[in-house]
Backbone bond lengths (Angstrom), bond angles and torsions (degrees), N, CA, C in turn:
res aa  C-N    CA-C-N  psi(-1)  N-CA   C-N-CA  omega(-1)  CA-C   N-CA-C  phi
1 M - - - 1.442 - - 1.528 108.54 -
2 I 1.326 115.65 123.92 1.457 121.24 -179.16 1.518 109.07 -108.29
3 C 1.322 116.68 123.71 1.460 121.67 176.46 1.516 108.12 -101.52
4 I 1.327 115.48 131.00 1.463 121.30 179.01 1.505 108.16 -124.03
5 E 1.336 116.37 134.83 1.460 120.53 -179.85 1.527 109.68 -115.55
6 Y 1.329 115.50 134.14 1.459 122.32 177.92 1.519 108.79 -116.33
7 E 1.315 115.99 143.29 1.465 120.62 178.06 1.519 109.04 -110.68
8 G 1.315 115.84 130.57 1.457 121.86 178.25 1.514 112.24 96.04
9 L 1.320 114.43 143.87 1.457 122.06 178.91 1.514 109.58 -115.67
10 H 1.306 116.17 154.89 1.457 120.85 175.60 1.527 110.37 -87.78
11 E 1.346 116.09 -36.78 1.465 120.14 -175.51 1.527 109.65 -157.92
12 I 1.337 115.55 147.38 1.461 122.98 172.91 1.519 106.26 -124.86
13 K 1.338 115.77 124.43 1.456 119.66 -179.23 1.521 108.59 -141.64
14 S 1.324 116.77 109.76 1.457 122.71 -177.59 1.524 108.58 57.92
15 S 1.328 119.16 -122.68 1.467 121.21 -179.99 1.530 112.06 -96.61
16 L 1.327 116.77 14.04 1.462 121.76 -179.43 1.521 111.07 -109.45
17 V 1.342 115.11 144.97 1.464 120.47 170.99 1.527 107.81 -126.33
18 V 1.306 115.39 145.35 1.463 121.71 -178.97 1.520 108.53 -115.81
19 L 1.328 115.94 131.08 1.457 121.85 177.26 1.519 108.76 -118.76
20 K 1.316 116.13 139.62 1.473 122.66 176.55 1.522 109.03 -107.95
21 N 1.322 115.85 161.53 1.467 123.59 177.76 1.530 112.32 59.62
22 V 1.330 115.87 40.83 1.456 122.03 178.84 1.525 108.41 -98.62
23 S 1.321 116.41 136.66 1.468 119.09 176.69 1.527 109.30 -125.90
24 G 1.319 115.82 142.49 1.455 120.99 175.58 1.514 116.00 81.66
25 A 1.329 118.46 5.05 1.463 120.19 178.86 1.521 109.68 -69.96
26 V 1.335 116.10 149.64 1.453 122.44 -177.57 1.524 108.85 -123.54
27 F 1.327 117.21 140.61 1.462 121.32 177.01 1.524 109.37 -58.25
28 D 1.310 117.37 135.36 1.470 125.94 -179.60 1.527 113.14 75.58
29 E 1.323 118.19 4.72 1.463 121.43 178.99 1.528 110.26 -63.86
30 I 1.324 116.87 141.50 1.454 121.92 177.68 1.528 108.75 -83.91
31 V 1.327 115.36 136.36 1.463 121.64 178.50 1.523 108.98 -128.23
32 F 1.329 115.60 161.77 1.457 121.20 172.94 1.516 107.88 -123.80
33 V 1.313 115.39 126.24 1.461 122.88 -178.42 1.520 107.34 -100.35
34 K 1.340 115.89 124.93 1.463 120.56 -175.22 1.525 111.36 -121.56
35 V 1.322 114.56 136.65 1.459 121.83 171.70 1.527 106.63 -128.25
36 P 1.328 117.61 153.41 1.467 119.89 -178.30 1.535 112.13 -57.45
37 N 1.322 115.74 140.50 1.470 124.42 174.80 1.527 114.52 64.61
38 E 1.320 118.40 24.27 1.466 122.16 176.53 1.516 109.63 -138.37
39 L 1.327 115.89 158.12 1.458 120.46 174.37 1.521 109.50 -71.35
40 P 1.331 117.70 147.46 1.472 120.15 177.63 1.528 111.05 -61.56
41 R 1.317 115.81 147.11 1.460 122.48 177.07 1.519 108.29 -109.24
42 A 1.312 115.64 139.33 1.464 120.27 -179.33 1.515 110.35 -84.39
43 G 1.324 114.88 152.31 1.455 121.18 177.26 1.517 109.88 -155.47
44 R 1.335 115.02 179.96 1.465 120.88 -176.93 1.518 108.56 -143.39
45 V 1.319 116.89 139.04 1.461 121.99 176.70 1.527 107.74 -72.56
46 I 1.333 116.50 120.77 1.465 119.72 -178.25 1.527 112.72 -110.73
47 Q 1.334 117.29 -11.61 1.462 119.90 177.69 1.516 109.69 -156.25
48 I 1.331 115.17 141.13 1.460 121.58 174.60 1.519 107.12 -132.46
49 D 1.312 115.30 128.87 1.466 120.85 178.31 1.519 107.31 -136.41
50 G 1.319 115.97 97.37 1.464 119.89 -176.63 1.518 109.67 66.87
51 D 1.342 116.24 -119.60 1.465 120.27 179.31 1.529 112.15 -100.77
52 T 1.333 116.69 17.60 1.463 121.94 178.84 1.524 109.45 -108.86
53 A 1.335 116.01 131.95 1.465 121.28 178.42 1.522 109.18 -122.39
54 V 1.324 116.15 136.20 1.459 122.22 175.16 1.517 106.94 -108.03
55 V 1.341 115.72 128.83 1.458 122.04 -176.34 1.521 109.33 -118.68
56 L 1.324 116.04 131.15 1.460 122.63 172.21 1.518 106.54 -89.27
57 V 1.334 117.04 117.73 1.460 121.91 -179.88 1.528 107.36 -91.14
58 F 1.327 117.08 112.70 1.459 121.36 -174.59 1.515 112.90 -63.27
59 E 1.304 117.37 -35.30 1.464 120.67 -174.02 1.527 113.13 -101.28
60 G 1.321 116.51 23.15 1.453 121.53 174.14 1.515 114.24 85.57
61 T 1.335 115.00 163.10 1.463 120.83 -177.04 1.534 112.54 -111.43
62 R 1.310 117.52 6.94 1.471 120.19 179.92 1.529 109.63 -57.77
63 G 1.314 116.62 129.75 1.451 122.10 178.43 1.522 114.94 89.05
64 L 1.326 117.89 -5.69 1.463 119.92 177.85 1.524 109.49 -76.90
65 T 1.317 116.26 145.58 1.458 121.31 175.38 1.523 108.68 -124.36
66 L 1.310 116.03 156.54 1.468 120.01 -179.13 1.521 112.09 -65.18
67 D 1.332 117.39 -36.07 1.465 120.95 -173.18 1.527 114.47 -88.92
68 E 1.343 118.44 -39.66 1.470 121.07 -171.61 1.525 114.82 -93.65
69 T 1.312 118.20 -7.33 1.461 120.80 -177.21 1.524 110.70 -80.40
70 K 1.341 115.52 135.08 1.459 121.56 175.86 1.524 107.99 -114.71
71 V 1.320 116.09 142.28 1.462 121.53 178.56 1.516 108.17 -123.69
72 K 1.333 115.23 122.23 1.464 121.52 -179.95 1.525 108.91 -103.97
73 F 1.332 116.63 116.70 1.458 123.07 176.60 1.530 107.48 -86.79
74 T 1.318 116.87 123.46 1.465 121.23 -172.25 1.521 114.19 -86.26
75 G 1.322 117.51 -20.01 1.450 119.93 -177.41 1.517 113.56 78.16
76 R 1.347 117.04 12.02 1.467 119.14 179.50 1.520 111.05 -133.91
77 L 1.313 114.56 158.20 1.456 121.48 178.45 1.516 109.21 -96.32
78 L 1.328 116.27 162.90 1.457 121.36 -179.49 1.521 110.39 -68.60
79 K 1.328 115.96 130.52 1.461 121.99 178.60 1.524 108.99 -122.67
80 M 1.326 115.02 155.23 1.456 120.76 179.00 1.518 108.94 -130.87
81 R 1.327 115.49 141.41 1.461 120.87 176.03 1.522 108.56 -73.56
82 L 1.333 116.37 134.85 1.454 121.24 -177.65 1.521 112.07 -118.71
83 S 1.316 115.26 131.26 1.457 123.00 172.95 1.519 106.62 -169.94
84 E 1.311 116.50 172.64 1.464 119.75 176.86 1.528 110.90 -64.55
85 E 1.312 116.23 -17.53 1.460 122.90 179.74 1.534 113.18 -61.84
86 I 1.343 118.10 -22.11 1.468 119.95 -177.09 1.526 112.77 -83.95
87 L 1.341 117.71 -12.09 1.464 120.20 -178.94 1.524 110.60 -62.14
88 G 1.320 115.52 127.92 1.462 121.41 179.92 1.513 115.05 80.97
89 R 1.315 118.02 0.41 1.463 122.05 -178.82 1.519 110.55 -86.68
90 V 1.330 116.25 165.41 1.460 123.02 178.80 1.524 107.72 -118.58
91 F 1.364 115.58 129.81 1.465 121.29 -177.66 1.519 109.81 -127.83
92 D 1.335 115.81 154.93 1.454 119.73 174.80 1.522 109.22 -88.93
93 G 1.331 116.68 -174.22 1.460 121.70 -177.25 1.510 114.34 -66.93
94 L 1.316 117.98 -12.25 1.465 121.64 177.28 1.516 111.75 -104.39
95 A 1.322 117.17 14.46 1.470 124.32 178.92 1.525 112.21 67.15
96 R 1.332 117.75 26.08 1.456 121.88 176.00 1.525 108.69 -93.90
97 P 1.341 118.84 137.23 1.461 120.69 179.19 1.531 111.41 -61.61
98 R 1.335 116.21 136.02 1.462 122.22 -179.70 1.520 112.24 -122.88
99 D 1.340 117.42 12.16 1.455 120.58 -175.14 1.525 113.31 -103.97
100 G 1.336 117.29 4.78 1.457 120.83 178.15 1.520 114.59 76.22
101 L 1.318 118.31 10.82 1.461 121.55 -177.81 1.525 112.86 -97.09
102 G 1.319 117.67 9.36 1.462 120.91 176.94 1.513 113.11 88.95
103 E 1.328 114.63 179.58 1.457 122.45 -178.11 1.526 111.35 -71.95
104 V 1.326 114.78 158.71 1.459 121.63 174.46 1.525 107.30 -95.65
105 F 1.331 116.02 128.87 1.460 120.44 178.64 1.519 108.20 -108.40
106 A 1.308 115.59 110.79 1.461 121.63 -179.88 1.518 108.25 -149.47
107 E 1.310 115.72 146.82 1.458 119.86 -179.96 1.517 112.58 -79.42
108 E 1.331 116.30 -28.90 1.458 119.78 -175.11 1.528 111.18 -91.97
109 K 1.327 115.51 132.48 1.460 122.28 174.23 1.519 107.55 -126.70
110 R 1.328 116.12 135.51 1.466 120.11 178.28 1.513 109.90 -130.75
111 E 1.343 113.99 151.61 1.457 119.60 177.09 1.516 109.53 -66.78
112 I 1.313 116.43 139.17 1.459 121.45 -179.98 1.520 110.25 -79.13
113 S 1.311 117.12 -37.14 1.465 120.94 -179.27 1.511 109.81 -73.41
114 G 1.306 115.16 145.01 1.449 119.95 177.70 1.515 109.63 -145.83
115 A 1.302 115.34 -178.21 1.458 119.65 178.34 1.527 109.36 -66.20
116 A 1.307 115.64 141.78 1.460 120.46 178.87 1.520 109.83 -66.88
117 L 1.320 115.40 142.98 1.456 121.02 179.45 1.516 109.16 -89.88
118 N 1.324 116.23 125.64 1.454 120.87 178.37 1.530 107.74 -84.18
119 P 1.331 119.12 113.88 1.462 120.63 -176.60 1.526 113.13 -62.83
120 V 1.317 118.62 -24.30 1.463 121.27 179.22 1.532 110.91 -69.57
121 E 1.326 116.95 -29.42 1.456 120.97 -177.80 1.522 113.84 -87.22
122 R 1.333 117.61 -4.56 1.465 120.07 179.08 1.516 110.66 -69.27
123 I 1.306 115.65 149.46 1.464 120.93 177.09 1.526 108.05 -78.40
124 Y 1.330 115.67 129.14 1.453 120.80 -178.90 1.529 109.50 -69.72
125 P 1.335 119.10 130.48 1.466 120.34 -179.36 1.531 111.09 -70.40
126 R 1.298 116.73 123.88 1.469 122.28 -179.97 1.530 111.08 -104.49
127 N 1.328 116.69 -35.12 1.464 120.87 -179.38 1.518 108.81 -109.28
128 Y 1.302 116.90 109.24 1.452 120.51 178.63 1.528 108.92 -151.43
129 I 1.304 115.38 162.79 1.464 120.93 178.19 1.511 107.08 -91.59
130 H 1.312 115.89 120.34 1.447 120.88 -178.67 1.520 108.90 -103.90
131 R 1.299 118.09 128.06 1.458 122.33 -178.49 1.515 108.62 -117.92
132 W 1.289 116.15 123.25 1.459 121.16 177.91 1.513 109.29 -83.99
133 L 1.291 116.87 134.42 1.470 121.37 176.69 1.522 108.31 -85.40
134 T 1.300 116.25 136.41 1.475 119.34 179.46 1.494 110.98 -109.72
């Protein structure tokens, strides 16, 4: 796993940041956005166009500047711990527990991102319970 850090942003727009001259970025890659005197914020690469990467910053872009912001590309995709322990639990967009019940302890971790489902290729439901609204 190769981590690459870039300093400076090309653009900040709402919860998105745009970086130019990026190499090796991967769609859905997890990144950490750092500004001086603050904890890093997590984000995800949502678009790549040549050497330009667009990152969705999960924890907002308030306080980010074009010059002082650093973005660390982790080279990995988002994974979640899997076990029966997660049933009924509440998680945030980074698969962190948000229900106050503590961490999930499981040996198996799987990537959350997967291949997109083509709706045209889905099997049409023939047997289902139909309920009429009155």
